[in-house]
C-alpha positions in Angstrom: -0.2 0.4 -0.1 1.4 3.3 -1.2 1.4 6.2 1.6 -0.7 9.1 0.9 1.6 12.2 -0.9 1.2 15.1 1.8 -0.4 18.1 0.2 1.4 20.6 -1.5 3.2 23.6 0.1 1.7 25.7 -2.3 -0.4 25.4 -5.7 1.8 24.5 -8.0 3.5 27.5 -10.5 4.5 27.3 -13.4 7.1 30.3 -15.4 6.1 29.9 -18.8 8.9 32.0 -21.4 6.7 32.7 -24.1 8.0 35.0 -27.6 6.4 37.8 -25.9 9.7 37.3 -23.4 12.1 37.2 -26.7 14.8 39.7 -26.5 15.4 39.1 -30.0 18.8 37.5 -29.7 18.8 33.7 -30.2 21.7 32.9 -28.0 20.0 35.0 -24.9 16.4 33.4 -25.6 17.5 30.3 -25.5 19.2 30.2 -22.9 16.0 32.1 -20.8 14.5 28.8 -21.8 16.4 27.0 -20.1 16.3 29.0 -17.5 12.7 28.7 -17.0 12.9 24.9 -17.0 15.3 24.6 -14.3 13.1 27.5 -12.5 9.9 25.2 -12.7 12.0 22.3 -11.6 12.6 23.9 -8.7 8.9 25.2 -7.9 7.6 21.7 -8.5 10.1 20.0 -5.8 9.5 22.9 -3.9 5.4 22.6 -4.1 5.7 18.8 -3.3 7.5 19.9 -0.2 10.6 18.1 -0.4 13.1 18.0 2.2 15.8 20.4 2.1 18.3 17.9 1.4 16.5 17.2 -1.6 16.0 20.6 -2.5 19.7 21.4 -2.1 20.6 20.0 -6.0 18.0 21.4 -7.6 19.3 24.8 -5.8 22.9 24.3 -6.8 21.6 23.3 -9.9 19.8 26.9 -10.2 22.1 28.7 -8.9 25.0 27.5 -11.5 22.9 28.5 -14.6 21.9 31.9 -13.3 25.6 32.7 -12.3 26.8 31.7 -16.2 24.0 33.4 -17.8 24.1 36.6 -15.8 28.2 36.2 -16.7 27.0 35.5 -20.4 25.0 38.6 -20.5 27.7 40.9 -18.8 30.5 39.8 -21.3 28.2 40.8 -24.0 27.2 44.0 -22.9 30.7 44.8 -22.4 31.5 43.5 -25.6 29.4 46.0 -27.1 29.6 49.1 -24.5 26.0 48.5 -23.3 25.0 52.4 -22.0 23.0 50.2 -19.7 25.5 48.1 -18.0 25.6 49.0 -14.5 22.0 49.4 -14.0 21.6 45.6 -15.7 24.3 44.3 -13.4 23.0 45.6 -10.6 19.8 44.1 -11.1 22.1 40.9 -11.1 23.6 41.4 -8.1 20.4 42.2 -6.6 18.9 39.1 -7.4 21.4 37.2 -6.6 22.1 38.5 -3.6 18.0 37.6 -2.8 18.4 34.2 -4.5 21.5 33.1 -1.8 19.7 34.9 1.0 16.4 32.4 0.4 18.8 29.4 -0.7 20.5 29.8 3.3 17.0 29.9 4.4 15.7 26.8 3.1 18.8 25.4 4.2 18.5 26.3 7.8 14.9 26.0 7.9 13.2 23.4 5.4 10.5 24.8 2.7 8.0 27.1 4.9 5.1 28.6 3.3 6.4 32.0 3.7 9.5 31.3 2.4 7.8 29.1 -0.3 6.2 32.3 -1.2 8.9 34.6 -1.3 11.1 32.3 -3.5 8.1 32.1 -5.8 7.8 35.9 -6.1 11.7 35.8 -7.1 11.8 33.1 -9.1 8.2 33.8 -11.3 7.5 37.2 -10.6 11.0 39.0 -10.6 12.2 36.9 -14.0 9.2 37.6 -15.8 9.2 41.7 -14.9 13.3 41.4 -15.5 13.5 39.6 -19.3 9.9 42.0 -20.6 12.0 45.0 -19.6 16.0 45.1 -19.1 16.8 41.8 -21.3 14.5 43.5 -24.2 16.2 46.7 -24.1 19.5 44.9 -23.9 18.1 42.7 -26.4 17.1 45.7 -29.1 20.1 47.3 -28.5 22.2 43.6 -29.2 20.3 43.0 -32.0 20.6 46.6 -33.5 24.6 46.7 -32.7 24.8 43.4 -34.8 22.2 43.7 -37.2 21.5 40.1 -36.8 19.7 37.9 -33.9 22.2 36.0 -33.3 25.9 36.8 -31.4 27.5 33.6 -33.4 29.6 35.6 -36.6 28.0 34.7 -39.7 29.1 32.4 -42.3 
């Protein structure tokens, strides 16, 4: 006989990357789609009330990708002398600081309703807003600077 699953910590919420969030640069859009996929894995595990030790690999997995993606965006901004670099990086740094604080709380206290709510707000609301505004502005600049949808050299 299978034990009943515990009630979810919160109603499962997913992020959905849509074409409306496209920044107009293929590589960045692909990275954002992967980021959303990783966020959804984490949110599903959180909603299922998985214990902190089970969530830690997902936090690490998400953290690594966020850092890689932010570093790639920074490299591109520096390469094309993007005027909004400072503000954009400040948003990334604020996100990382908040994510790290919440990840530490998760490791210390385990998944609580209040923590889950704050993590969902950060991962869903912040990402959607950041992509729809800050990243789209950079994407438009980059696409116009490059004159194409890809940062890879033309053949």
